[in-house]
Every structure is written in structure tokens, then in C-alpha cells.
C-alpha positions in Angstrom: -33.7 -13.6 -0.9 -31.4 -10.6 -0.8 -32.2 -7.9 1.9 -33.0 -4.5 0.5 -33.3 -0.9 1.7 -36.2 1.1 0.5 -35.7 4.6 -0.8 -38.7 6.8 -1.5 -38.2 9.7 -3.9 -41.1 11.8 -5.3 -43.6 9.1 -4.4 -41.7 6.3 -6.0 -40.1 3.5 -4.0 -36.8 2.0 -5.0 -35.2 -1.1 -3.5 -31.5 -1.0 -3.1 -29.6 -4.3 -2.3 -27.9 -4.6 1.2 -24.4 -6.1 1.0 -23.2 -8.0 4.1 -19.5 -8.6 4.7 -18.0 -11.7 6.4 -17.6 -9.8 9.7 -21.2 -8.5 9.6 -20.5 -5.1 8.1 -23.5 -3.9 6.1 -23.6 -1.5 3.1 -26.3 -0.3 0.8 -25.5 -0.9 -2.9 -26.1 2.4 -4.7 -24.1 1.5 -7.8 -27.3 1.9 -9.9 -28.8 4.8 -7.9 -28.3 7.5 -10.6 -29.4 5.1 -13.4 -32.6 4.3 -11.5 -33.4 7.6 -9.8 -31.5 10.4 -11.5 -29.9 11.2 -8.1 -26.4 10.6 -6.7 -25.2 10.2 -3.1 -23.2 13.1 -1.6 -20.6 12.1 1.0 -17.8 14.6 1.4 -14.7 12.8 2.6 -16.2 9.4 1.8 -16.6 8.6 5.5 -19.9 6.7 4.7 -19.0 5.4 1.3 -17.6 1.9 0.5 -15.5 2.1 -2.7 -14.9 -1.6 -3.0 -15.2 -5.1 -1.6 -11.9 -6.2 -0.1 -10.5 -9.4 1.5 -7.3 -7.8 2.7 -7.8 -5.9 6.0 -10.6 -5.8 8.6 -10.8 -3.1 11.2 -13.5 -2.2 13.7 -12.9 1.2 15.2 -15.5 0.8 17.9 -14.0 -2.4 19.2 -10.3 -1.6 18.4 -9.8 -4.6 16.1 -7.3 -4.8 13.2 -6.6 -8.0 11.2 -4.6 -8.7 8.1 -6.2 -11.5 6.1 -8.1 -12.6 9.2 -5.0 -12.7 11.5 -5.0 -10.3 14.5 -2.4 -7.6 14.4 -1.0 -8.5 17.8 -0.3 -12.0 16.8 1.5 -10.9 13.6 3.5 -8.3 15.6 4.6 -10.8 18.2 5.3 -13.9 16.0 5.9 -12.7 12.5 8.5 -10.8 10.4 7.8 -8.0 8.0 8.7 -10.3 5.1 6.0 -12.8 6.2 3.4 -10.0 6.6 4.3 -8.6 3.2 3.8 -12.0 1.7 0.6 -12.5 3.5 -0.9 -9.3 2.4 0.1 -9.7 -1.2 -0.7 -13.4 -1.6 -3.5 -13.9 0.8 -1.8 -16.6 2.9 1.2 -17.0 5.2 4.1 -18.5 3.3 5.5 -21.9 3.9 9.2 -22.1 4.8 10.0 -22.9 1.2 7.9 -19.9 -0.1 9.4 -17.6 2.6 13.0 -18.6 1.6 12.2 -18.0 -2.1 10.7 -14.7 -1.3 13.7 -13.7 0.8 16.1 -14.7 -2.0 14.0 -12.5 -4.4 14.2 -9.6 -2.1 18.0 -9.9 -1.8 18.4 -10.3 -5.5 16.4 -7.1 -6.2 18.0 -5.0 -3.4 20.5 -3.1 -5.6 19.4 -0.1 -7.6 20.8 1.0 -10.9 24.0 3.1 -10.4 22.7 5.8 -12.7 19.9 6.6 -10.2 22.4 8.2 -7.9 22.7 11.0 -10.4 19.0 11.8 -9.8 19.5 12.0 -6.1 22.5 14.2 -6.4 20.7 16.7 -8.6 17.7 17.3 -6.2 18.1 20.5 -4.2 19.5 19.7 -0.8 16.4 21.1 0.9 14.1 18.7 -1.0 11.8 16.7 1.2 12.5 12.9 1.2 8.9 12.1 0.3 9.0 14.2 -2.9 12.3 12.5 -3.8 10.9 9.1 -3.0 7.8 9.6 -5.1 9.9 10.7 -8.1 12.3 7.8 -7.7 9.6 5.2 -7.5 8.2 6.5 -10.8 11.7 6.6 -12.3 12.1 2.8 -11.6 9.8 2.1 -14.5 12.4 3.6 -16.9 15.2 1.5 -15.5 13.3 -1.8 -15.3 11.0 -2.3 -18.3 8.2 -4.9 -18.2 8.7 -8.6 -18.9 6.5 -10.4 -21.4 5.3 -13.0 -18.9 2.6 -11.3 -16.9 2.8 -13.6 -13.8 6.6 -13.4 -13.7 6.4 -9.6 -14.3 4.0 -9.1 -11.4 6.1 -11.2 -9.0 9.4 -9.5 -9.9 7.9 -6.0 -9.9 6.4 -6.6 -6.5 9.6 -7.9 -4.9 11.6 -5.2 -6.8 9.6 -2.4 -5.2 9.6 -3.9 -1.7 13.3 -4.4 -1.8 14.4 -1.3 -3.6 12.3 1.2 -1.7 14.4 0.7 1.4 17.6 1.0 -0.6 16.3 4.2 -2.2 15.3 5.6 1.2 18.7 4.8 2.8 20.5 6.1 -0.3 18.6 9.4 -0.2 19.5 9.9 3.4 23.2 9.2 2.8 23.4 11.5 -0.2 21.6 14.3 1.6 24.3 14.2 4.3 27.1 13.9 1.8 28.1 10.5 3.0 29.2 7.4 1.2 26.3 5.2 0.0 26.2 1.8 1.7 25.1 -1.1 -0.4 22.8 -3.9 0.8 24.3 -7.1 2.2 23.0 -10.6 1.3 23.8 -11.9 4.9 21.4 -9.4 6.6 17.6 -9.6 7.0 15.3 -6.9 5.5 15.3 -4.7 8.6 18.9 -5.3 9.4 19.9 -4.3 5.9 17.9 -1.0 6.1 19.4 0.0 9.4 22.9 -0.9 8.2 22.5 1.1 4.9 21.3 4.1 7.0 23.9 4.2 9.7 27.0 2.2 8.7 30.0 4.3 7.7 33.7 3.6 6.9 34.8 5.3 10.1 32.2 3.9 12.4 30.7 0.4 11.6 27.1 0.0 12.6 26.4 -2.5 15.4 23.2 -4.3 14.8 21.0 -4.4 18.0 18.3 -7.1 18.0 15.8 -5.0 19.9 16.2 -2.1 17.5 15.7 -4.5 14.5 12.6 -5.9 16.3 11.3 -2.4 16.9 11.7 -1.5 13.2 10.1 -4.8 12.1 7.1 -4.1 14.4 6.8 -0.5 13.2 6.6 -1.8 9.5 4.2 -4.5 10.4 1.8 -2.2 12.2 1.8 0.2 9.2 1.6 -2.4 6.5 -2.1 -1.8 5.7 -5.1 0.0 7.2 -8.1 -0.5 4.9 -9.3 2.2 2.5 -7.3 5.2 3.9 -6.2 8.3 1.9 -3.1 6.9 0.3 -4.6 3.4 -0.3 -7.6 5.0 -2.0 -5.1 7.1 -4.1 -3.3 3.9 -5.2 -6.7 2.3 -6.2 -8.0 5.4 -8.0 -4.8 5.9 -10.0 -4.5 2.1 -10.6 -8.0 2.0 -12.0 -6.7 3.8 -15.0 -4.5 0.7 -15.6 -1.3 2.6 -15.1 1.8 0.6 -14.2 2.4 -0.4 -10.6 5.2 2.1 -10.1 3.0 5.0 -11.0 0.2 3.8 -8.7 2.6 3.4 -5.8 4.1 6.8 -6.5 0.6 8.3 -6.1 0.3 6.5 -2.8 3.6 8.0 -1.6 2.4 11.5 -2.6 -0.9 11.1 -0.7 0.9 9.8 2.4 3.1 12.9 2.4 0.4 15.1 3.9 0.4 16.0 7.6 -3.1 14.7 8.1 -2.2 11.2 7.0 1.4 9.9 7.0 3.0 13.0 8.5 1.3 12.5 11.9 4.3 10.9 13.6 6.5 13.7 12.4 4.0 16.2 13.7 4.3 14.6 17.1 8.0 15.2 17.3 7.7 18.7 16.0 5.1 19.4 18.7 7.3 18.0 21.4 10.3 20.0 20.0 8.2 23.2 20.2 7.2 22.4 23.8 10.9 21.9 24.8 12.3 24.8 22.7 9.8 27.3 24.1 9.6 25.8 27.6 5.8 25.5 27.3 3.9 24.2 30.4 2.4 20.8 29.8 -0.5 21.9 32.0 -1.1 24.7 29.5 -0.8 22.3 26.6 -3.5 20.0 28.1 -5.8 23.0 28.8 -5.6 24.1 25.2 -6.3 20.6 24.0 -9.5 20.5 26.0 -10.6 24.0 24.8 -13.0 23.5 21.8 -12.6 27.1 20.8 -8.8 26.8 20.5 -7.5 25.6 17.1 -4.6 23.8 18.8 -4.5 20.1 18.3 -2.6 17.7 20.5 -0.8 15.5 18.0 -0.6 11.8 18.5 -3.8 11.5 20.5 -7.1 10.0 19.4 -7.9 8.6 16.0 -10.5 9.2 13.3 -11.5 5.6 13.0 -10.7 4.0 16.4 -13.2 5.1 19.1 -11.3 3.2 21.7 -7.6 2.4 22.2 -5.7 2.0 18.9 -4.7 -1.7 18.9 -1.4 -0.8 17.2 -0.6 1.8 19.9 -0.7 -0.9 22.6 1.9 -2.9 20.7 4.1 0.1 19.8 4.0 1.4 23.4 5.4 -1.9 24.6 8.3 -1.7 22.1 8.7 2.0 23.0 9.3 1.1 26.6 11.8 -1.6 25.7 13.8 0.7 23.4 13.9 3.7 25.8 15.1 1.5 28.6 17.6 -0.4 26.5 19.2 2.6 24.8 19.1 4.8 27.9 18.9 7.9 25.8 19.2 11.3 27.4 16.7 13.3 25.2 14.4 16.1 26.7 11.9 15.5 23.9 11.5 11.8 24.9 11.2 12.9 28.6 8.4 15.3 27.7 6.7 12.6 25.6 6.6 10.2 28.5 5.3 12.9 30.9 2.6 13.9 28.4 1.6 10.2 28.0 1.2 9.9 31.7 -1.1 12.9 32.0 -3.3 11.8 29.1 -3.8 8.3 30.4 -5.0 9.6 33.7 -7.0 12.6 32.7 -10.8 12.1 32.8 -11.4 14.4 29.8 -9.0 12.4 27.6 -10.4 9.1 28.8 -14.0 10.2 28.3 -13.3 11.5 24.8 -11.2 8.4 23.8 -8.1 10.6 23.3 -5.6 7.9 24.0 -2.1 8.0 22.6 -2.2 6.5 19.2 0.3 4.6 17.1 1.8 7.8 15.7 2.6 9.0 19.2 4.7 6.0 20.1 6.1 5.3 16.6 7.5 8.9 16.5 9.3 8.3 19.8 10.7 5.0 18.7 11.9 6.3 15.3 13.7 9.2 17.0 15.2 6.9 19.6 16.8 4.6 17.0 18.2 7.5 15.1 15.8 8.1 12.2 15.8 11.8 11.3 12.4 13.5 11.7 12.0 14.3 8.0 12.4 10.6 7.2 9.5 9.5 9.4 7.0 9.6 6.6 9.4 7.7 4.4 9.5 4.9 7.0 5.7 4.9 6.9 5.8 4.5 3.1 8.2 1.5 3.4 5.8 -0.2 5.8 2.7 0.6 3.9 4.1 -0.6 0.5 2.9 -4.3 0.8 -0.6 -3.0 1.6 -0.6 -0.7 -1.4 0.6 -3.5 -3.6 -2.1 -5.9 -2.3 -4.8 -3.3 -2.7 -3.6 -2.5 -6.3 -3.5 -6.2 -7.2 -6.9 -6.9 -5.7 -8.5 -4.0 -7.6 -6.8 -5.0 -10.9 -8.0 -8.6 -10.5 -11.5 -7.8 -9.4 -14.3 -8.6 -12.0 -16.1 -5.5 -10.7 -13.1 -3.3 -11.4 -13.9 0.0 -13.2 -12.2 3.3 -13.9 -12.8 5.3 -10.8 -14.9 8.4 -11.7 -16.7 10.1 -8.8 -19.6 12.4 -9.5 -20.2 15.9 -8.0 -23.0 18.3 -7.1 -22.3 21.5 -9.2 -22.8 24.7 -7.2 -21.2 27.2 -9.7 -22.9 29.9 -11.8 -25.7 29.0 -14.2 -25.3 29.5 -17.9 -24.1 33.0 -19.0 -22.8 34.5 -22.2 -19.2 35.0 -23.1 -18.2 38.7 -22.8 -15.6 40.1 -25.3 -12.5 41.5 -23.6 -13.1 45.1 -24.5 -16.5 45.1 -22.7 -15.4 43.4 -19.5 -14.4 46.5 -17.6 -18.0 47.7 -17.3 -19.3 44.4 -16.1 -19.7 44.0 -12.3 -17.5 41.3 -10.9 
């Protein structure tokens, strides 16, 4: 017998089914609440609302757990490649060697973008933010690559096309913004090697591929590949529920990720550090302000809305951060301040008691800066990593038998009914 929760309204008892997930998560099914009671549930920010059942990512914020398709994130970061993780998220299983080879060939075959797309890049104002450009270009891909008739083949090709071309588009936008020659992808390089080469190679200074830098990028992308029903993933699902094409749904995800409260957090970390260095601000003063509840100042890169303990991705990224900083031996005052701030936070009782540990955004911002990624490209890097998760979530929502057009309700708090006033009488009406 299914467990139920009892709701008593105006003397009437209603029984609502309790849904239990495979990891013991419990939710009350209120899908028929309005139909049965005339009421709706109000949950601003949806922090207590489950919008779907999903088999993609499990996370437990209290215990610091993150798994993709059941596999712990630390195992994937240590043993897997971004291509494998992308395949896992989208297809539900890790690929065999044959499947991985085929997927890799697909990615290489789809890595070029139509030459005419360069004209779009060149006509954006130079000050345009890369995320706005990326969102527009992802949507534009639909015009250059019409759908095929075979649905399965279309889905497979569209998926690999997006994963492959998004890195090319990102690197191309960077090169064009600097007035440099566009570097084309090479079939002899892996996914991450190709991106780094397209970003930093030039006719006058060939890019030397460093295995540790490639590994750092791969781990960054893996750690950001999916994170349950966050803001941008929810946007992909909501837009996708209207049965739009995949390009449009992903473009919505890019736009949602753009915001500083979501994908822009690692960029905000570097901007905060830059402000500290530029204005010679005391770290002691910074920490004092962070502890002051009456001060609107926020210490970027510390704590997490979901994780109430150490962010499992941060532990992995910190290890890579230490390797990269030691390997590259970079003389950068921002990175020096970051390490000093990290040391203070890890030893301060207030930060420990309030679970304000450095999160993945803190370390990823440092790593991206160390390997040469410009600050305004940080969120684009996040989008490249999150793309497989968006695709997997879109595919799951489309294939779900419970799939519906997403249409939230509201509690109206505006004025009650009032008559229309002709324009010549409005001056005398109190506003």
C-alpha cells in the first residue's frame, strides 16, 4: 500500500501520495492538489518543490554527495574523461571502447562550424558579453543545420553537434573579439586539447599542450556537467516542455546560466580578488565584513545553497588547483590573495561553524585564470561543461510519459476588479 500524507482543510481530510526515490528521498505528490481541494502550494524559489522524477544526478547537500547516474563524482574526475561523462549523462551508461571511439569520431566530424557564422561574430559590438553571443549563436545553429527525417539519427547528430560545436564557437568568439586569426579544430587532438589549442594557438606562437592543464580543464568540465534541478537546468526543462527544438532549449539554459547568482559565481570570485588587490583592502577587514550580518557584503566563492558541508567538487578542484599553481609557477597577486584567503577561511571558527568552506567556484576561478582563460569567458566555460547535463535533462523530460507543458500557478495579490476610466477623466483620479 502506498504511504500517504494527510492534509486537513476546512474539516475535510485529503490523502496525498508519498513518493520515495531510490536513495530514500521523499516527496508529497501534490499534482492533484488544486483539482481536489481548490488550493495550490506556494513555494517562492521552488526550494521545496520537486518538478520531476529524474534518474540522472543524485546529490545530498547534508552529506556532501554528488553522483552522475549512480557513479560518485570523485571516481569520474579521477578516472574518466569529459567525453565519457558526457556519454554517461546522455545515454545512462558508461560507453564501451567501441561506443567511445564512435562518439569521439562523431565529435571530431561535427567540430567545424559553418563559415558564414563568422559574419555573425564579427557584427556583434566589441563590448558584447560572450554569454549573450553564445546564446545567440546556439540558436542560430538551427538555421544552419536543419533537422533530419530519422528521429533517432537526428537526436544523436544534434547532440554531438552541440557538444562539439559549442567549444568551437566559444574559442572562435574569443579569437574574433581580440582581432586574431580563427584557429580550426584538429582531428588528432582530444576534446579538451582541441579547445585549448583553438583558444591559444597563433601563427607567431604555437600553443604547447601541457597534460596537467588539459587534465585541469577536463576535471573542470566534469565537475560542472550536471547538478540536478538548478536554475539553468530548470530553464532548459521549462522551455523544452513547449516542444521547442534542442537548440532553443539549450540557448535558454545559456541565458539562465549568465546570471551572477548562478553561473557567474566563479567570475565574481576573480572580480572580488581583483578589487581587494586593486584597492589594497585588508583581508582581516574582508573577513570581518563577511561575518557581519548587517553588512550586505558577500564573500564570493564560500558556502553553497545546497551543500551544508564541504562541496565535494571543491575538494577535487582544490587538488587540481594546487597542482596547476605549482606547475605553472605563476606570479599573480590575485592568486596569492586567493591562497591567503583560503587559509584564513579554513581555520576560522566562524567559517567552520557556518559551513562557509571554499566552494567549487572559488577554486575553478583560480584554475581558469591560471591557465589563461579571460575572466569574461568563465561563464562560457561553465556552459561548455554543463551542456551534456542540459541535453540529458532535456532528453529525459521529452521521453518521460509524465511530460507536460510546464505551467506554474500563482497567488494573485494585485487590485480587485475596477472599471476602465476614459483618458479625459484620469487626471482627477487619485493614483
